[in-house]
C-alpha positions as CSV (number, residue, x, y, z in Angstrom):
1,X,-3.4,-15.7,-20.5
2,X,-5.2,-14.1,-17.4
3,X,-2.3,-13.6,-15.2
4,X,-2.0,-12.9,-11.5
5,X,-1.3,-9.6,-9.4
6,X,2.3,-9.2,-7.8
7,X,2.5,-7.7,-4.5
8,X,3.3,-5.7,-4.8
9,X,0.9,-4.2,-7.6
10,X,-1.7,-5.4,-4.8
11,X,-0.5,-2.6,-2.3
12,X,-0.1,0.0,-4.4
13,X,-3.4,-0.3,-5.4
14,X,-4.8,-0.3,-1.3
15,X,-2.6,3.0,-1.3
16,X,-5.5,4.2,-4.0
17,X,-8.0,2.1,-2.0
18,X,-6.9,4.0,1.1
19,X,-6.2,1.0,2.8
20,X,-3.7,1.6,5.6
21,X,-1.0,-0.2,6.3
22,X,-1.9,-2.6,9.0
23,X,-4.5,-4.5,6.6
24,X,-1.5,-5.8,4.4
25,X,-2.6,-9.5,3.7
26,X,0.3,-11.2,3.7
27,X,2.5,-12.8,7.5
28,X,5.5,-11.2,7.9
29,X,7.0,-14.4,6.9
30,X,6.1,-14.8,4.1
31,X,8.0,-12.5,1.0
32,X,5.1,-11.0,-0.1
33,X,4.8,-9.6,3.0
34,X,7.4,-7.2,2.2
35,X,6.5,-7.1,-2.0
36,X,3.3,-5.6,-0.8
37,X,4.6,-3.0,2.0
38,X,6.9,-2.1,-0.7
39,X,4.0,-0.6,-3.4
40,X,1.8,0.3,-0.8
41,X,4.9,3.3,0.1
42,X,6.1,3.4,-3.3
43,X,3.3,4.7,-3.8
44,X,2.3,6.6,-1.1
45,X,6.2,8.9,-1.6
46,X,4.8,9.5,-4.7
47,X,0.3,10.9,-4.0
48,X,2.0,14.2,-4.9
49,X,-1.6,15.0,-2.3
50,X,0.1,13.9,1.1
51,X,-2.9,11.8,1.4
52,X,-1.1,10.3,4.2
53,X,0.2,11.2,8.1
54,X,2.8,9.3,9.4
55,X,2.2,11.2,12.5
56,X,-1.8,10.5,12.8
57,X,-1.2,6.8,11.1
58,X,-4.1,7.6,8.9
59,X,-5.2,8.8,5.1
60,X,-5.8,13.6,6.1
61,X,-6.5,14.1,2.4
62,X,-9.5,12.6,0.0
63,X,-9.4,12.7,-3.6
């Protein structure tokens, strides 16, 4: 049985692929938008390399 990825997982994978938060594919009025954002931000918070710079609004460290 194939399982669909959850928006949280898609957001987490987007962070790992160095996609900026603006690439969230869901509209703001869709519950999936917030779930995607939670996945992205969770991965950002757990990033020991501090790859995302909030002040520069971009990835600064590359793996």
